[in-house]
N, C-alpha and C positions, 0 to 999 in steps of 0.2 A: 721203680713209685713215681710218678707223675706228680709232682708238687704245683697244687693249684697258684698262680700267679695273681690271682684277686683275692684280697684279703677283706671280711669284713669288719669294722669298727664301730660300737656303739660308744657316744661319747653322754654323759651324764650330767646334770647340775640336777642333785637333790633336792628334796622338797623342803622350803625353808620354816622353818618355827615360828616365824611372823615376826614383826618389828619395822617395815618397813616395804612400802608399796611397789618398792620395784623388783623385788622379789617376785613379785605374781604378772605383773602390766609389761614388763620388756624382758629381754633376753638379756641375759650376760653376757660379755663378749669374750672370754678366755675361750671359751670351746670354740666357738665361731671363726677364731681365728688359728686355732688348732687344726681346726677341720680343713679350713684350706691351705693353711701348708702340709697336709698330707693331701689334698688334691693338686699341688701343684708339683709335689715331691717328683723327682726323676729316680726312681730305685728300682730295685730286680721287680718289686710288686706295685700292685693298683690298690687302693683302700678306696672301698665302699662304706660311704660312712653314714652314720644317721646320730641326731644332735637329740637326747630327749632332757626335754628341762619337765621335770616332774610337776612343779608348778602349773604348768601349762598341760601336758598332758598326760596325768596319771600318774601314779607311784608304777614303777617299774617290776615287773616279776622276774626274779633274776634267775628262775629256772626255765619257763616260757620263752621268755622276751631275750635270753641271751642264747639260746639255742642254735648252734652253728654261726655262733662269734666267734672271732678270733681273738681279738683286743677290746678290752674296755679301758675306757679314760674318765676317772672322774675327778673333780676338781668340788669342790667347798669354802663357805663361807663359815666364820665358828658355828652358829647355830644352826649348821646342815651338818656339819661334823657325825654325828652319831648317826645319823643316816645314809651318809657318804661311807664311815667304815661298814656299817651292815650290808650295804648293797655290795663291795667288794668281798665281804667273808662268804655271803651266800652264793656270789658268783663262782669265787672257788669251789664251795661247798657242792654245786650243782655240775659245774663244767671244769674237772680239775686241771684241765690241760688250757685256759682261757689265760692270756695274759693282762695281767690288771697293772697299771699305773695311774698315779694317784698324783693331784698338783692343786695348784690354787695358793690363797694366803694365807690358809689354815695349816695346809699340810708342810708348805714348802718350808716354815719354820720348823717346824714338829716332824721331822720326816721319821725319827724313832717310833711315837707314837702311833703316827700313821703304819708304818709298817707294823706294828704289834697290834692293833687294834683292826685295821683292815686286811692282814695279809697279802699287802700288796707288793707287788714283784718291785718295784721301783717307782721313789717319787722325783718330779722334776723340781727344782727349785727355783724359784722367780717364773723368769718368761720361757718359754720352750719352745717356739715356732722354730727355731733353727736348728733343734736337736731332734724333734718328735719322728721326724721320717726316717732318720738312719735309726733312730732308736728301736723302732716299729721292726727295722727290716733286722736290726740284730738279734730283739728278743723272741723274733719267727726261727731264726735260722739256728740261734746257739741257746737258744732257753731252757734246751735239758742237758747243753754239752759241759762237761765239766771245766772248758774252755772260756764260760760266761765271764767269770770273773775279770780275765785278762783283756777282753773286748768294753767290760762295761768302765774300767779306770780309765778308759781311753776317754768317755762319752762328758763333754763338761756341763756341770751343773746338775747333775741326780746323786741321788742318795739311793743303795740298794744294803741289804745283809748280809753279809758273809764272815761266817764263825762266829755266829753268835752276837757280832759288832755290825753296826752301822760305818757303813763306810760313807763319805760325801767328798765327790771329785770339784775341782776347783774351773770354777767359772773365769775365764778371763773375758773384760771386755762387755758390753752390754747389746742388745739385740736391736737391730733399727725396727725403728717401730712399725716401719712401712713394708718390713721384711714380706709381710704377705699384703697386697692392697688391696686387694678385699673380703672381708669376712666371709663367711659362707653361710648367710641366713637359709639358703633353699634346701641344706640338708635337716633344717628343722621338724621332727617328726610334726604331722598332722598340720604342717603351714598350706595352707589354702585357700582361696575368695570366701569359704565359707566359716573357715577359723582364721582371721588374717592375726597380725602382731597386732596388738593396742596401741601401740608407738613404735617407731624405731629407735635405732640408736648408734651413733655418729662418737669416734672416737679419731680424736684431732693431735692431741698429743700424751705421753706417756709420764709421769710423777707430778712434781708439785715443786716450787720455789721455795717452799715454807717449811719449817719444821715445827710443827703442832707434836706435844707429847703423844697425845691419845690416837693419833692418826696412822694407819698402816699399808698408805700407799708410799710414803718416802722411803721404809724399807722394802717395799716389794718391787718397786718399778727404781730406785735411785735415779737421783737425776730431776733434769725436765728436758724432754726430747720430744721435738715437733715433728710431726709425721709431713713428709714434702708437700708443695702449693699446689700441684697436679694431682696426687694421691687424694687430698682433700675434695676436690672436684671430682673425681671418680668416682670417691664414696658415696659424694650428695649426688651423681647422677645414680647410682647404684640404688638408692633411697628414692630414686622419683620410679624407676625402672619398677622396684618392687611393689609400690601403691598403685602404679598404672596396670597392674597384672592382680590388683587386687589382695596384695600379700599383707599389706598395711594398712588398718581401717583409718578409713578416710570420713572427714563428716560433712555435710549436706553442703557446707559452703566452699568444697573442694580440697579443704587442708589434711594434711595428716600431724600427727607429733611425733618432733624427733628429741630424744633425748641426748645432749651431748655430754658422753663420759663423765664422772666423777672426778676426774684429775683435772688440775685446775686449767679451764677453756682461758680465758683472759687474765693475765698477769697482772699485779698492783705496777704502778708506776714505776717503782723504785728497781723494778725487774727492766731497765731500760731497752736491753737489744729484745726481749722476745715479746716485750710490749708492743713496740713498733712494728714488729714483723705480724704479732696478729692484727694490728691494725691496717695493714699491707692486704692480709688476707681477708678481711672481711668485705674490705672494699671490691676486692675481685668477687666474691660471692653473690654479688648483685646478679639476677636471672637466674641463678641456680636455687635458691631459697623459697622462690614468689610462693610455691603451693606447700609452705612447712610453716607450722608452728614450732618453732624451736625453743628448747630449754637448758639451760645450763648450769652447774653450778661455779662461784665466785666469790670473791671476798668484797666486803660492804664498800672497801674505798674503792670500789670502779666508779662508786658516785661524783669520787675527786678528779674524774677523768671523764669530762664532758664529751671530749672529742671519739675516744672507742664504746664511750656506753652508748653515745648516737649511731656510730657505725653497727653495733652490735644490734641496736632496735631495727636499724634500715636494713639487716641483713634477716629478720625476722625474729630475733631470738627477743620473746617477748615476756618470759615467764624467767626470774631468775631465784638460785638456789644460795643463799647467802649464809656464811659460818656466822652467825652471830656470835652463838656459844652462852653468853652472859651478860649483862651489862655490869657487872662487880670487876672492877678495875684487877683487885688482887688475885681474884681467879684467874683474868686472861693472861696475866702475868705469870703465874705459876705453871700454866699449862704451853708456854711459850708462844702465846697467840700475839702477835704483833700490831695490836689494835687497841683503842681506848674507847669506852661506852660513848663520851663526848662525840667524837670523831665520827662512830657509828651512826648514830641519831644523826647527825648533819648528813651523810650518804645516805640514810635510808630515805628521809624528807624528799632527797632530790631526785631518787631513781622511782619513788612512787608518783615525784609530779611527771616525770617523764612515760609515764602510763606501762611502766613495767609491773608485771605480776609479781609480787616481792613475798618468797618463802622463807621465813626465818629459820633457821635452822638452830638449836638450841641444847645445851648440855648441861644438867642438874647433878647436883651431888661432887661439884667441884671443889678442891680444898676451903675453900673459905665461903662457901654458901649455907645459909641456915633458913629454915620453913619461911621464914620471914622475907628474906631478901629471893627467895624462890617464886612467892608470890609475887613481889613487886615485879619481877622479870614476868611472870605471864600479864599483869597489865600493862607492862612498859613494851613488851614485845607484840602486842596485838595491836596497840596505837600507831606502829610504825613498818607493819606486815599484813598483807591480807591473808595470809597464813603461816601457820607454824609446823614446825616438826619437833618432837621431844625424847631425848635418848637420857637417861642415868649414863654417868660415868661409867665404861665398859671398859676392862683390860684386853687389849688384843696381843695375839704373838707378835714376837716382832716391835712392838712396843716398850717404852722403859715402865708403863703400870702393867706388864705382864709379870716382869719381876720385883717393883716396887710392892705392890700391892698383895695383901693374904689374901689367896681364894678362898671360899666357902664352897659347902658340899649341898646338896639340893636340898637338905634341911635348916639350910642360912647357919649352920654350925662351921667352924675351922676346917678345912679339908687337910683330911690324915694323909701320912705318906703311903703312896700306892694308890690311892683315891682318884679316881678319872674325874675333872670339873663336869660339871651340869652343864656340857655345853648347850642343852636347849633351853638353858633358863639366859642366856646370854642375847638377849633381844633388845636392851636398853630399857625394860620394863620395870627393873627392878635391880637391889645393889647385886654383885656375885661375890663383892669381896669385904672384907672387914671394915666398919667403918663404924664409929665409935657415939657418932651421930645418930643412927640409925640401923637396926636390925633388918634382914631380910622382907621380912612381914609390914615393915612399917615402911620400907621404901618402898613399896607395890605401894602401900596405901597415898604417898605422898605423889608419887608420879599420876597415879588417879587424879587425885586434886587439881594437879598444876595441869594436866593436859586437860583437864574438864573445863578450863578456862580460855583453853587456844580454839581456834579455827584449824585444824587438823587435815591437812594437806593428803596426808596417809591415810585418813577415813575418807576424805573425796575422792584419791583416785580407786582405794578398794571400792565404794561403792559403784562407780562409772566399770570399774575392771569386770563386778560382780554381773550387773545391768549387760553387760555385752556378753559374756557365758550364758547368762538365763535365755536372753536374745538368740543365740547360736542355739540351744537347746529345744528352743521354743520351733524356733525353724526348722532343724532337724526331725525333730519328731510329727512337725505338722509335713512336711514336705514327704515325709515315709509314709505318712496315713493317706494324704492326698494321692502319692505315686501307688499306692497298695491299691486305691479305689479308682482312678483312671484304669491301672491298667486291669481291675478285674470288669470294669465296664467295657473297655475297649474287646478283652478276651471274650468275652458273653456276645459281644457282635461278631468278632471274628468264627465264634463256633456258629452263628446263625447262618452265616453268608455261608460258610463250609457247607451248612446243610442244604443250600438251596442246589448244590451242584448239579442234583439227577433231575429235579422238576427243569429247572432252566436249560437243561439239554432236550427238553420237549419241545422249547421255543415256540410258545403262542402268545396273545393278546393279554390270557389272564395271568401270565408266568408274569409277563413285562410289567403290567399294572402292579403284580406281588411284590418284584421286586424293585420298583420304583418307589413303593411304598417301607417296605424295606431300609431301602435309601436313606429316605427321609428321617428313618428314626434314628440312623446310625448319625446323621447331620444334627440330630437334637440332641443326642447323647454328646457330642463335642460342643454344640454350643452350651450345654450345660457346664461343663467343665473349662469353658474356657476362661471365665472370669478369674476363678481361684489360678489355674494355671498360669495365669499373667501376674502374678506373685509369687513365684513360685521361680527355683533355680533352673540355670541352662541345663543341665544335666536331666532333669527332669522333664522338662520341655522334648529334649531329644530321646526321650527312653519312648516318651508319646508319639514322636516321627517314626521312630521304629516297629511300635507295633501297627501303625498305622499305614505303613510299605508293606508289612506281612498282608494287611486285608485288601490293599489296592491289589496285590500280587493275587489274591483268591479271586476278587471281583476280574482281574485280565483272564485266569485259567476260566472264568464263567463264561467271559465274554466271547470265546475261539466258537462252541456250537451254536452260540447263539448266533454267531454273526453268519453262519452256514444259511439260515433260514430267515433273519431279521437282521440285516445291516441297520436299520433305525433302530434297533434295539439295544445293539454295540454302541451304537455313536453317544445314543442315549447314557449309558453307563458311563461310556468315557467323559462324556461332558461334567457327568454327579463325582468321577472320584476327580473331576479338576477343578471343582468347585469347593470338594472338602478338602485338597492339599492348599488351594489358597485359604481356604478359613485357617488352615490349621499353621502356616507362616504368617497369615496375621495377628495369630495370637503368641506367637513364639515373639514376633516382630516389637509387639506390644509390653511383653515382659521384660523384653532387653531394654525399651525405653523406659520404663518404669524403674528397674533396678538395674541403671550402668554400674555400680559398684559390686555388682555380684557378677559382672562379666568376667 
């Protein structure tokens, strides 16, 4: 039996339960780098890849959409976990032979839960670009073999079930952050000029220099690892090429949005070595980011570093997501946030004066919060920032809050042993752990009152995304309707012309007049559709071109018998064809001039 050396891999980012605009507006990077790793893998198999972002592409049907797929990779954030487990379970139910591999910040620290709830074959712990190729090869070759365990135990940084127990292999060292130089955007399902990304995403570093207790990044990525300087430039160039190809939405001023990934892009002054390196790199970005509007996450004390802040602004980093969290000094100290309210206030004033668009990220429900201090925070933060985000303190896996805070169930009662946490509620919009100050319901009401006072950036981006999606759907519908109309009109003209074949063969002046009249009718038909055609997509214009070519061929066939008796009539037909062809070319050219982004 011949084993096919090409294998199909589908990578899924499940639908989000909400809570952050990023989940729908831009792609997350984990699967982009895994796909890139499989693309560059030099092993016995070639992997054809498709990246399915459910918030972008719609829900995956594990029965239909995984037909013929060899490997399913699933990653998830905490509120996506129920959907991730559902996809993996159904994949095994409908396709028992499919290989399923899980990972990401939710499953990595909780492999037993993921394997039990999702029936995954393997969980990748933390990063996996360096092992994903060999792991996929191994699962294909030995997935049903009793030798599988002996091979899996040699793969670093994975978890799997053996004899009813979870086995976790040891990871030695960390993955080079540019092990894969370029993320694989082009494998995103449905990515096209008609449905581009709302914004691009750029990874420059993995990890963080800080140790805030509520953050997963510290445990997920460990340390602070910069990619190489030339890799940064290559990734910037990749984004420009994607935008040029129409795969990133570009505004009328020619700029497109780039979100620099969540990890701390510009380090604080106290991280001297990293800070100095970032400064030099930003200077080297000149000329590579002119057509970008860049957005990054930073600490407020970037305002104390005017040299670095100016370099960021010159590189077209114009929006800053700043981890303000709170203006309560005791609460900040409790979560190990190394900054003071007075310091933040000074920095926010400086950054606003520099014309940065400041987005203040806040957390409520911190240890020393009261309803009064929370509402004071709303008044304070809206004075010093243009936009804000809000989240209630939410325990995440691999943080101290996960074990220190007592979890609640869906009804707001204490979670019982064996009961699964209600992950779909882990959106930051209500408390999901016991807090003597507020019940779950009271915390929802508190969140609503607090967020009502803010200018929410999440709501802003959510509206923009919905507008883009609505525009795309309207364009697709109108184009389909117009395409059907044009094809129908030209089809009628084709039938009429073909019906002339026998009379034209008689070749006479009356027939010449009749043919001329019908050609005029055809020209009128094309003129009638020329204006709407100018506003449609390129492929629709090309469809019309194809149909016109068919008509042209019909006319050319008719001209042969005519030419035997009426050379002048044949010449007339040829001239009219040229006129029609020129008119169509003008229509297509006008369409391209009016809609360059659609090209």
